C-alpha positions in Angstrom: 89.9 107.2 70.8 91.6 110.0 72.9 88.9 110.1 74.9 88.8 106.1 75.5 92.6 106.0 76.3 91.8 108.7 79.0 89.0 106.8 80.3 91.2 103.9 80.6 93.9 105.8 82.4 91.1 107.9 85.2 89.4 104.5 85.7 93.3 102.6 86.9 94.3 105.5 88.7 90.8 105.6 90.6 91.5 101.3 91.2 94.6 102.5 92.6 93.5 105.4 94.7 90.5 103.2 96.1 93.3 100.4 96.7 95.7 102.4 98.8 92.6 104.0 100.8 91.1 100.0 101.7 95.1 99.0 102.3 95.5 102.3 104.8 91.9 101.6 106.2 92.6 97.7 106.9 96.3 98.7 108.4 94.8 101.0 110.5 92.2 98.5 111.9 94.9 96.4 112.3 97.3 98.9 114.3 93.7 99.3 116.7 93.3 96.2 117.6 96.9 95.6 118.8 96.5 98.3 121.0 93.5 96.8 122.2 95.0 93.5 123.0 97.1 95.8 124.7 94.3 96.9 127.1 95.0 100.4 125.4 92.9 103.5 125.6 91.5 104.6 123.2 92.4 108.5 123.5 96.1 106.7 124.0 95.5 105.3 120.4 94.3 108.3 119.3 97.6 110.0 120.3 100.0 107.2 119.4 98.6 106.8 115.8 98.0 110.6 115.7 94.4 110.5 114.3 91.6 112.1 115.6 90.0 110.3 118.6 86.2 110.4 117.4 87.9 108.3 114.6 89.8 106.0 116.8 86.1 105.8 118.9 84.1 104.1 115.9 86.5 101.7 115.0 87.1 100.8 118.5 84.0 100.4 119.0 83.4 98.0 116.0 86.1 95.9 116.7 85.0 95.3 120.3 81.8 93.8 118.8 83.3 92.3 116.4 86.1 90.7 118.4 89.0 92.3 117.1 88.6 90.6 113.6 89.9 93.2 110.8 88.3 91.5 108.7 84.7 91.4 110.4 85.3 94.9 111.4 86.2 95.8 107.7 83.0 94.3 106.3 81.2 96.2 109.1 82.6 99.3 108.0 81.9 98.8 104.3 78.4 97.6 105.0 77.5 100.9 107.0 79.0 103.5 104.9 78.7 101.6 101.2 82.1 101.0 99.4 83.6 103.6 99.9 86.5 101.8 101.6 86.5 103.8 104.6 86.9 106.9 103.5 84.3 109.2 106.1 85.9 107.1 108.4 89.8 107.6 107.4 88.8 111.3 105.7 91.3 110.4 102.0 
């Protein structure tokens, strides 16, 4: 039974981490969309959010293709990256 409990605990921790990563990525997308609506540049957005310009550039490109629709943007990244909740982009 120790192994079962350990497995459950690890599963819960993994689920929380996935949820946190997903939430962080969605928040980043929302912030980027708000800044794009204010016609800010990729460089300015990266500086303001203290993120790598290459990461912001990728998200901005998809955001523009998706007409700044946060759910569509997130879905596009999931489709391309697989179900890793944007980890390749967010670095988490």
